[in-house]
C-alpha positions, 0 to 999 in steps of 0.5 A: 301430345297437346298443341297450341295454347293447351301445350303452353298450359301443359308446360306451365303446369309442369314448371309450376308443379316442379317448382312447388315440389322443389320449394317444399324441400328447400324452403326449410334449409334455404329460409329457415336453416337450423343448427343441429348437433353433428352438423359440419360447418360448411364455412366459417360461422361468424357472429352477427351481433356485438356485445357481451354474451354468456359462454354457456359451455364455459359457464357449465364447466365452471359450475362443474368444477365447483360441484366437483370441489365439494367435500362430501358430507358424511353421516354415521351408520347405526347398524350391525351392533349385534353382529359386532358384539357377537364377533367380540365374544367369539374372539374372547372365546378364542383367547380363553381357549388359547389360555386354557391350552397354555395352562394345560386345561384345554381339550386334547383335540381342537377343530381349529388349525388357524395359527393364533394372532400375536394379540391373542397370545399376548392377552391369553398370557397377560391375564390370569385365568381367574381375572379373564371373565372380568377382563372380558366384560370390561373389554366388551363394554369398551368395544361397544362404546368404540363401535357406537362413538368412534367415526370411521372412514374406510381405510386399507389397514384397520390398525389406523384406528388403534390410537383412537380405540386406546382412548376408550380402554381403562387407564389402569390397564398396562400400556401393552395390554391396552395396545393389544386389546385395541388391536383386537377391537380394530380387527373386528371394527368396520367403517361406519361413515357413509356419504349423506347424498342429500346434504352433499347435493345441497352443499354442491348447489350452494356452491354452484349458485354463487358461480358467476356466468362466464361472459365473452366479448364478441364483435360482428364477424368473430369466427366462432366455428371454423370451416370443417368443425362439428357443431357440438354440445359445447359450442351450439349454445354459443353460436345461437346466442351470437345470432348464428341460428343456422347455415345455408347448406348450398351443397344439400340444396343443389343436391335436392334440386338436382335429385328432384329434377331427375326424379320428375324426369324419370316419372315423365319418361315412365308416363310417356312410355306406359301411361301416356294418358296421364302425362298429357292430362292437365287434371292428372298432372295437377293432382299428382303435383298437388298431393305431392307438394302437400305431403312434402310441405307437411313433412317439415312441421311434422318432423318436430316430434310427429314424424309417424304422421307424415302423410307419405302412405296417404300420398301412396294410397291416393295415387294408387286409387287414381293412377294405379300401383306402379305410378304410386310407387315411382312417385313416393319412393324418391320423395321419401328417400329425399326426406331422409337425405335432407334430415327431415325424418329419421331412419327409423321413421323412414323405414316405418313410412316406407313399409306403410306406403308399400302396404297402402299400394299393395293392399288397395282394393277397388271395393270402397268398403275395403278401404277401411281394411286398407287403413288398418293394414297401413297402421299395422304395417307402419308399426311393424316397419318401425319395430323392424327398424330397431333391429338394425338401428338404434334400439329404444330403451324400456318396454314402456317407451317401445310400446308407446312408440309402436302405438304412435306409429300405428295411429300415424298410419291409421290417421294418414289412411283416414286423411287419404280416404276422406280427401277422395271426394274433394280431389274428385271435384277439384280436378274432375277426376274419378276414382274406380269407386265413383265410376262403378256407382255411375255405371250401375244400371240402377243409377237414377239418371240412367233409369230416367234415360231408359224410361223417357228415351229408351231408344237413346238408352239402347244407343248409349249402351251400344256406344259404351260397348264400342268405346270400351273396346276402343279404349282398351286397344290404346290403353285409355281409361275403359271405366271412364269411357264407359261411364261417359258413353252412358251419359253422353246423350242424357239431354235427349230425355228432355225431348226424346221424340226429336231423335230418330232412335226414340220415334219407333216408327212414328212421324218424324217431327223434323219433317214439319219444321224448318232446318233452323228449328231442327237445329235448335232442337238438336242443339238443346240436347247438349244444353239440357244434358249439361243442365240435368248433369249439373243439377244431379251432381254428375262429376265434371269428368262425366259432364265433359262427354256431353258437349265433347262427343259432338265437338264442333262437328256439323249437323250434316242432315239439317245443313243439307236440308237448308242448302236444298231449300236456299242454295249452298251459297246462302247457307253458312255451314258454321251456323250448323256446327255444335258449339263445342268444345272439342274433345280434350282427352283420348276418352272423350275423343273415343266416345265421339267416334263411337257415337257417330260410328254406332249411328252410321252402322245402325242405319246400314241394312245387313252390311258386310264386315267389309262395308262396316270397315269402309264406313268406319274409315270414312267416319274416322277420316272425316273427324280427323280432317275436320280437326275434331281430334286435334286437342285430344292427344289421340295420334293417327296410329291410335286412331287406326287402332280404335277403328280396328277395335270398333270393327271387331266389337261390331263383328262380335255383336253381329256374328252370323247365327245358326238358322234352326228349322221352323215347325208349326209346333216349335219343335224338331219333327224328328231327331237330326241325322247323325253326322259322319265323323270327320277323318 
């Protein structure tokens, strides 16, 4: 855990980060409250202005009454003339058949069992057979005139039209005949008036256009909606016109703040328990807070029609890349739920984003070229999540609308994936953190800087490889970032490539140049390897997270050899030990502290001739205790317990690399002179 000034900075960062996330959630309900249909009034909603305002709901009611009062405009249908004529002829044929039966001229059998109507019997009896054909012609002509000229509404009893039909019949017919003939025609007639929709709508619009707006006098403080009532279509416009654009929902705000504090505390407990290296890393916390704040801040403006593009899947992917799957899930899940609770996103889009975020977390691969495939998976998963939500929630009407929404969801997922992938270099540079992709590139043996170090300072290169092996084992023992430790170890002595001969591992038996110069000159030569390393690293574009290993692997430790040499020359009292210390800074992370310990451990153990395992462990104990007592690790968050775990890991790595080998018999030819004797089986 950090201490002193670094602890204060850590506390300030946590407070600022938590405040930023809280503000990203409560800014809208606190400073830009909105009224939505279905909202409940948490207090009496009162007018804020004085004057006369239009009551939109009452005005609409007046317009509706005017529209409903319109008498429909009808037009006469001009169809079915031929069928009407056929029906008239069929009816006359029936009457003629009845007449034939009356006069005894009809066939003995008939296919019709239907009882004749009274008008049929009357006409058959009243018209002589010799005059029936003339009567039928006159009746047919009159019926056609009636069908064409008489406007007819839909009625329950067709005899309603009888008086009007009689007016079309010949005046010289007897009254009873006219009546029964009219009933015959009415029986066949059908309504021919239909509503003229266009004319009726035009008439309605004319009536609505003259309706005067309903005005309402209000004063500041007039209660427009009482506490507990719902915001509905009939009152929301009145509220907005009266200056009531929203209400501060303190209960929701309190719930959001409390939930965010609890969620942050839960994330902190998880980090402390399982990934403590991120909890006390200012850069890691800065990245987590920053990306979370940006994602949540974008949610509100994007909620107005662009909810599929809310970058929750992007946040999940970024956190997975930098910190792993568990942390990504623990951070994004509560944020998504709270966005749903405060009404920023709908349930459909919440499920779609949840599926897309889960796909981002689960489909992530440490191979950079697989990120494109991951983006495609996110888009498909988000579209599928939205489609699946329709089975449980409100469905979309129409295949076209459904297809459009699915396409939008797919491109929303693709877009957030592109944003997350494109932001990785920026985030790496801003926070000094490295993705696994970048670390893989940096630890490649063909990297130009490593090739330069191997060529110009081969001894230092081999030393760096040995330090990397030790450091990687130590990092694994305490759960530190093994990839970062290995990369930092490979570049920690990069500056020695500028003056390789001033470092013993590169002298290869040659004369040591420090033997012919003063301790002060030697001190400057050795100090320069830190400065030269930083200059070369900056010039070559090494990330800050790697550059930090160059000065921090020495911290502010003392150059003991040259300090001792100066004391032998001038006396202990005349030499300031601080002048022989490295300028620092001290290691500020577990990873840089492990490389510091690995560097000095490798140098000590390499100088020992045929040491035993016990001697190695004793030497490591002295080195570790020296660095601990000298205060070199007090800013690294490395605990004393972890220090001992790293020491044990170093001893194991050394043992694995220097295990005893089988000594083969030597011959002049390099071959065994005879086959070995068979070994007796072990009973």
